C-alpha positions as CSV (number, residue, x, y, z in Angstrom):
1,M,144.5,98.2,189.2
2,S,142.7,99.0,192.4
3,L,140.0,101.7,192.1
4,V,140.6,103.3,195.5
5,T,143.6,104.4,197.5
6,P,145.3,101.7,199.5
7,V,144.4,103.2,202.9
8,H,140.7,102.7,202.1
9,V,141.1,99.1,200.9
10,L,140.4,96.0,203.1
11,N,141.2,92.4,202.1
12,V,138.6,89.8,202.8
13,A,141.2,87.5,204.2
14,Q,142.2,90.2,206.7
15,T,138.7,90.7,208.0
16,V,137.4,87.1,208.2
17,G,137.9,85.8,211.7
18,A,138.1,89.3,213.2
19,P,136.2,89.9,216.5
20,V,132.7,91.5,216.4
21,H,131.5,93.7,219.2
22,G,128.2,95.3,220.0
23,R,127.4,98.9,220.5
24,A,128.5,98.8,224.2
25,G,131.7,97.0,223.3
26,E,130.6,93.6,224.4
27,Y,132.0,90.6,222.5
28,I,129.4,89.0,220.2
29,G,131.4,86.6,217.9
30,R,133.7,86.5,214.9
31,L,133.3,87.6,211.4
32,H,132.6,84.5,209.2
33,D,132.0,86.1,205.8
34,V,131.0,89.2,203.9
35,V,127.7,89.2,201.9
36,A,127.5,91.0,198.6
37,R,124.5,91.5,196.2
38,V,124.6,90.1,192.7
39,L,121.0,90.2,191.8
40,E,120.1,93.5,190.0
41,A,121.4,94.9,186.7
42,G,124.9,96.4,187.2
43,D,125.5,94.5,190.5
44,E,128.1,92.3,188.9
45,L,130.4,95.2,188.0
46,F,131.1,96.1,191.7
47,P,128.8,94.1,193.9
48,P,127.6,96.2,196.9
49,L,128.0,94.7,200.4
50,T,124.6,94.0,202.0
51,G,125.7,92.5,205.3
52,L,128.0,90.3,207.4
53,V,127.7,86.7,208.5
54,I,128.8,86.4,212.2
55,R,129.7,83.1,213.9
56,M,128.4,83.1,217.4
57,G,128.5,80.8,220.4
58,G,130.9,78.5,222.0
59,L,130.8,74.7,221.5
60,R,127.4,75.0,219.7
61,T,128.2,77.7,217.2
62,H,125.8,79.1,214.6
63,S,125.9,81.9,212.1
64,V,123.6,84.9,212.0
65,F,123.2,87.7,209.4
66,V,123.8,91.4,210.3
67,P,122.5,93.9,207.6
68,W,125.1,96.5,206.5
69,M,123.0,99.3,208.0
70,S,123.7,97.8,211.5
71,V,127.5,98.0,211.0
72,R,129.2,101.1,212.6
73,E,132.9,100.2,212.1
74,F,134.5,97.8,209.7
75,G,138.2,97.1,209.6
76,P,140.9,94.5,209.8
77,T,141.1,94.5,213.6
78,G,137.4,94.0,214.1
79,V,133.8,95.0,213.6
80,T,131.6,97.2,215.8
81,L,127.9,97.1,215.4
82,A,125.6,100.1,215.7
83,S,123.3,98.0,217.9
84,S,123.5,95.1,220.3
85,R,120.2,93.7,219.1
86,L,120.6,90.8,216.6
87,D,118.3,88.6,214.7
88,L,119.4,85.3,216.2
89,R,117.8,83.1,213.6
90,P,120.5,81.0,211.8
91,F,121.7,82.6,208.6
92,T,119.9,81.3,205.5
93,R,121.2,82.2,202.2
94,R,119.0,83.8,199.6
95,D,119.2,84.2,195.8
96,G,121.5,87.0,194.7
97,E,123.7,86.7,197.8
98,L,127.4,86.2,197.2
99,L,129.6,85.1,200.1
100,V,132.7,86.9,199.1
101,G,135.1,84.7,201.1
102,G,133.5,81.3,200.7
103,D,132.4,81.7,197.0
104,V,135.3,83.7,195.5
105,L,138.5,82.8,197.3
106,D,140.6,80.1,195.5
107,K,138.1,80.1,192.6
108,Q,139.0,80.5,188.9
109,V,137.8,83.7,187.3
110,V,138.6,85.4,184.0
111,D,140.7,88.5,183.8
112,V,138.9,90.1,180.8
113,D,141.5,92.8,180.2
114,G,144.4,90.3,180.4
115,R,142.4,87.6,178.5
116,R,143.5,84.9,180.9
117,V,142.1,82.5,183.6
118,V,143.4,83.4,187.1
119,R,143.0,82.2,190.7
120,V,141.6,84.6,193.2
121,N,143.9,84.6,196.3
122,D,142.1,87.5,198.0
123,V,139.4,90.0,197.4
124,Q,139.7,93.7,198.0
125,L,136.7,95.7,199.5
126,A,136.4,99.4,199.3
127,P,134.0,102.2,200.2
128,D,131.2,102.6,197.6
129,P,131.2,106.1,196.2
130,R,127.6,105.8,195.2
131,V,126.3,105.0,198.7
132,P,127.3,107.0,201.8
133,G,128.7,104.5,204.3
134,G,128.4,101.7,201.9
135,W,131.2,99.3,200.8
136,R,131.5,97.1,197.7
137,V,133.7,94.4,196.1
138,A,136.4,96.4,194.3
139,A,139.1,94.0,193.0
140,A,140.4,90.5,192.8
141,D,143.9,90.0,194.3
142,I,145.9,87.3,192.4
143,S,149.3,88.0,194.0
144,V,151.4,85.2,195.5
145,G,151.9,87.2,198.7
146,S,148.2,87.4,199.4
147,F,147.8,83.6,199.1
148,L,150.8,82.9,201.4
149,A,149.5,85.5,203.9
150,R,146.3,83.4,204.2
151,V,148.0,80.0,204.9
152,V,150.9,81.0,207.2
153,P,150.5,81.7,210.9
154,R,149.4,85.3,211.7
155,W,152.8,86.1,213.2
156,M,154.4,85.4,209.9
157,V,152.2,87.6,207.8
158,P,154.3,90.8,208.1
159,S,157.3,88.8,206.9
160,V,155.4,87.4,204.0
161,R,154.1,90.8,203.0
162,S,157.6,92.3,203.1
163,R,159.0,89.4,201.0
164,F,156.1,89.7,198.5
165,P,155.2,93.4,198.7
166,A,153.6,93.8,195.2
167,N,149.8,93.3,195.0
168,V,148.6,92.2,191.7
169,V,144.9,93.2,191.5
170,I,142.2,93.2,188.9
171,S,139.4,95.7,189.0
172,W,136.2,93.8,189.6
173,D,134.5,95.2,186.6
174,Q,137.2,93.3,184.6
175,V,136.6,90.1,186.4
176,E,134.2,87.4,185.1
177,F,133.0,85.3,188.0
178,F,131.1,82.1,187.4
179,A,127.6,81.6,188.9
180,S,128.0,77.8,188.4
181,D,130.7,77.9,191.2
182,V,127.8,78.7,193.6
183,P,125.3,75.9,193.0
184,G,121.8,76.3,194.5
185,V,121.9,80.1,194.5
186,K,120.6,82.3,191.7
187,L,123.2,85.0,190.9
188,R,123.0,87.6,188.1
189,V,126.1,87.0,186.0
190,D,125.4,87.8,182.3
191,H,129.0,87.5,181.0
192,T,128.7,90.7,178.8
193,N,132.5,91.2,178.9
194,L,133.2,87.8,177.6
195,A,130.7,88.2,174.8
196,R,132.7,91.1,173.5
197,M,135.9,89.1,173.2
198,H,137.2,87.7,169.9
199,P,136.0,84.1,169.5
200,A,139.6,82.9,169.3
201,D,140.5,84.5,172.6
202,L,137.3,83.2,174.3
203,A,138.1,79.7,172.9
204,E,141.5,79.8,174.5
205,L,139.9,80.7,177.9
206,I,137.3,78.0,177.6
207,A,140.0,75.4,177.0
208,E,141.2,76.2,180.6
209,L,137.8,76.1,182.3
210,G,135.8,73.2,183.7
211,Y,132.7,71.9,182.0
212,R,130.3,73.7,184.3
213,Q,132.0,77.0,183.6
214,T,132.2,76.3,179.9
215,Q,128.5,75.5,179.8
216,E,127.7,78.7,181.6
217,V,129.7,80.8,179.2
218,L,128.3,79.2,176.0
219,S,124.7,79.4,177.3
220,A,125.1,83.1,177.9
221,L,126.2,83.7,174.3
222,D,123.9,84.0,171.3
223,D,123.9,80.9,169.1
224,E,126.0,82.4,166.3
225,R,128.6,83.7,168.7
226,A,128.8,80.4,170.5
227,A,129.2,78.6,167.2
228,D,132.2,80.8,166.3
229,V,133.8,80.0,169.7
230,V,133.3,76.3,169.3
231,E,134.8,76.3,165.8
232,W,138.0,77.9,167.3
233,L,138.3,75.2,170.0
234,P,140.8,72.4,169.5
235,S,139.2,69.5,167.6
236,E,139.6,67.1,170.6
237,V,137.7,69.5,172.8
238,Q,134.8,70.5,170.6
239,A,132.8,67.3,171.0
240,A,133.3,67.2,174.8
241,V,132.1,70.8,175.1
242,L,129.0,70.3,173.0
243,T,127.9,67.2,174.9
244,S,128.3,69.1,178.2
245,L,125.4,71.4,177.0
246,D,121.8,70.5,177.0
247,D,120.7,69.1,173.6
248,E,118.6,72.1,172.6
249,K,121.5,74.6,173.1
250,A,124.0,72.2,171.4
251,G,121.6,71.7,168.5
252,D,121.2,75.5,168.1
253,I,125.0,75.9,168.0
254,L,125.4,73.2,165.4
255,D,122.8,74.9,163.3
256,E,125.0,78.0,163.1
257,M,128.4,76.2,162.6
258,E,130.1,75.5,159.3
259,K,128.6,72.2,158.2
260,D,131.9,70.4,157.5
261,V,133.2,71.3,161.0
262,A,129.9,70.3,162.6
263,A,130.0,67.0,160.7
264,D,133.6,66.3,162.0
265,I,132.4,66.9,165.6
266,L,129.4,64.5,165.2
267,A,131.6,61.9,163.6
268,D,133.7,61.7,166.7
269,L,130.7,61.0,169.0
270,P,129.0,57.7,169.8
271,R,126.1,57.0,167.4
272,E,123.4,57.6,169.9
273,E,124.8,60.9,171.1
274,A,125.2,62.1,167.5
275,R,121.6,61.1,166.8
276,D,120.3,63.1,169.8
277,L,122.1,66.2,168.6
278,L,120.9,65.8,165.1
279,D,117.3,65.5,166.4
280,A,117.8,68.8,168.3
281,M,118.8,70.6,165.1
282,E,116.6,72.3,162.5
283,P,115.4,69.6,160.1
284,D,117.1,71.1,157.0
285,E,120.4,71.6,158.8
286,A,120.3,68.1,160.2
287,A,119.6,66.7,156.7
288,D,122.7,68.4,155.3
289,L,124.8,67.1,158.2
290,S,123.5,63.6,157.8
291,R,124.5,63.6,154.1
292,L,128.0,64.7,155.1
293,L,128.2,62.0,157.8
294,A,127.5,59.3,155.2
295,H,131.1,59.8,153.9
296,A,134.3,58.7,155.5
297,P,136.0,61.6,157.3
298,N,139.3,61.1,155.5
299,T,137.8,61.6,152.1
300,A,136.7,64.6,150.0
301,G,133.1,63.7,150.9
302,G,134.0,63.9,154.5
303,L,135.8,67.2,154.1
304,M,133.3,69.0,151.9
305,S,130.8,71.7,152.9
306,T,127.4,72.1,151.3
307,E,127.5,75.8,151.8
308,Y,128.1,77.2,148.3
309,L,126.2,79.2,145.6
310,S,125.3,77.7,142.3
311,V,123.5,79.4,139.4
312,G,122.2,78.4,135.9
313,S,124.4,79.1,132.9
314,T,121.8,81.1,131.0
315,L,121.5,83.8,133.7
316,T,122.8,87.3,132.9
317,V,125.1,89.2,135.2
318,A,122.2,91.5,136.2
319,E,119.9,88.5,136.9
320,T,122.6,86.8,139.0
321,I,123.3,89.9,141.1
322,K,119.6,90.4,141.7
323,R,119.3,86.8,142.8
324,L,122.2,87.3,145.2
325,R,120.7,90.4,146.7
326,E,117.3,88.7,147.2
327,A,118.7,85.5,148.6
328,D,117.6,84.5,152.1
329,W,121.1,83.2,152.9
330,L,124.6,83.7,151.5
331,P,127.8,82.1,152.7
332,D,130.2,84.3,154.6
333,E,132.8,83.9,151.8
334,M,132.1,83.3,148.1
335,P,135.3,82.5,146.2
336,Y,133.4,81.3,143.2
337,L,129.9,81.0,141.8
338,Y,129.4,77.5,140.4
339,V,127.7,77.5,137.1
340,L,125.3,74.6,136.3
341,E,124.2,73.4,132.9
342,S,120.6,73.6,134.2
343,E,119.1,74.4,137.6
344,P,118.8,73.1,140.3
345,D,121.0,70.0,139.9
346,G,122.5,70.0,136.4
347,R,126.1,69.2,135.6
348,L,128.8,71.6,136.8
349,I,130.1,73.3,133.7
350,G,132.0,76.3,134.9
351,T,132.9,78.8,137.6
352,V,132.7,82.6,137.9
353,T,134.6,84.8,140.4
354,L,132.9,87.7,142.1
355,R,135.5,90.0,140.5
356,D,134.6,88.9,137.0
357,L,130.9,89.1,137.8
358,V,131.2,92.7,139.0
359,L,133.3,93.8,136.0
360,A,131.1,92.2,133.3
361,E,128.3,94.1,131.5
362,P,124.9,93.6,133.1
363,E,123.3,91.9,130.1
364,T,126.2,89.4,129.6
365,R,125.3,85.7,130.1
366,L,127.4,83.8,132.6
367,D,128.3,81.0,130.1
368,S,130.0,83.6,127.8
369,F,132.8,84.4,130.3
370,M,132.8,81.6,132.9
371,V,135.9,79.4,133.4
372,R,135.1,76.1,131.7
373,E,138.1,74.1,132.8
374,V,137.1,73.3,136.3
375,I,139.3,71.2,138.5
376,T,137.0,68.8,140.5
377,L,137.3,66.3,143.3
378,T,135.4,63.0,143.7
379,L,133.6,61.9,146.8
380,D,136.0,59.0,147.6
381,M,139.2,60.9,146.9
382,S,141.5,60.6,150.0
383,S,142.2,63.6,152.1
384,D,145.9,63.4,151.3
385,D,145.1,63.5,147.6
386,V,142.8,66.4,148.1
387,A,145.6,68.3,149.9
388,D,147.9,67.5,147.0
389,E,145.4,68.9,144.5
390,F,145.2,72.2,146.4
391,T,149.0,72.4,146.6
392,H,149.4,71.7,142.8
393,Y,146.7,74.0,141.5
394,D,146.9,76.8,144.1
395,L,143.2,77.2,144.5
396,V,141.1,78.5,147.4
397,A,138.2,76.1,146.9
398,M,137.5,73.0,144.8
399,P,134.1,71.5,143.9
400,V,133.2,67.9,144.7
401,V,131.1,66.1,142.0
402,D,129.5,62.7,141.5
403,D,130.1,60.4,138.6
404,D,127.7,62.4,136.4
405,G,129.4,65.7,137.1
406,R,126.7,67.0,139.4
407,L,127.9,69.4,142.1
408,L,127.7,67.9,145.6
409,G,129.7,70.3,147.7
410,I,133.0,72.2,148.0
411,V,136.3,71.7,149.9
412,T,138.0,74.9,150.9
413,V,141.8,75.5,151.3
414,D,141.2,75.7,155.1
415,D,140.0,72.1,155.1
416,A,143.0,71.0,153.0
417,I,145.4,72.7,155.4
418,D,143.8,70.9,158.3
419,V,144.7,67.6,156.7
420,L,148.4,68.6,156.7
421,L,148.7,70.1,160.2
422,P,148.9,68.5,163.6
423,N,145.6,68.9,165.6
424,E,147.2,71.3,168.1
425,W,148.3,73.7,165.4
426,R,145.0,74.1,163.6
427,P,143.3,76.7,165.7
428,R,146.4,78.9,165.4
429,I,146.5,79.1,161.6
430,P,144.6,82.1,160.1
431,R,141.3,81.0,158.7
432,I,140.1,82.1,155.3
433,F,136.6,80.7,155.3
434,H,135.8,79.8,158.9
């Protein structure tokens, strides 16, 4: 909704092209655009107007800048300046300057409150309550009538307005504009509003944006948040999005992603591109991914994740809980603790649920109450067979072991579901572990 009463609102499309007169009423030129500042903290919420760009001359026209302090009257029928003295040097754009008409009209922006990508058909300007005599960008107008009013002859505008009277406007503090739409100029756009959105909602928006805009959004997010967003993207989009980023940022995002998802993405890339991204990752993370990439994607080895917890069978409950508390890293979800005959790479001999661990007496050894009949998968088991195993045994995770029974990784029910679903359905299914 607009922040000011309609009588105090001006549309940029109304003002562009309006005549500009000097203090004595002499004709100077026509309004070419309105300049707003997007440079300092808070400017992006409601960018203040800092001046006007005026087109002067006859056959040899050029544009000049008039600072806002030199504007006496500003309205749809014209502009009157407080002085007839002008700086006649051609207008040269500086960092932090947004041309409201040229940079915003017809561009895609994000309606944060509505969680959608929209096209700006006009921009509303309004008096700035913080600055006497000042004006600011107040709202984006996305209504059909505003678009038609710009493209039809002026004599038809009243008819268009009467036919499409409703203005659909979005308060500018709920608009996310993209600095990448204005190349060559430094604008302060930090995308704080987008960073607060749920990763699933942000992924849906990114799927509608161009690569430059996507790169801008992901670069503004911290690595963990960006990884969550990429994981929610459709699988056919993930690789394209990551390769649109610089290698360092893409590597940082891959470091934070679920390893099986990251491996699937790299498996879809040409060998050289995948190698470049692996080189940009942390060495330990890259080594884990390389091991996963050694397996065919349609096998248990290709589906499995190396993010699990294993412990020795002789540990007591108290020792196990102490180890968990002191661990540098824990997976987000822990359906089971995998009990090994000996650490660190002995045979898998049992599993313990967190529920059983919490309920057991502190001095009890794990091998006294662990589940010994463990259903396992082999590296080369087909993904269809893996899905069948999950369906048959109704488990949330299954371990993958080698020929000697040593634990190599786990496959979660999420991964098994992905095998059964069409690609376009996968992001819409509730995730248990991702």
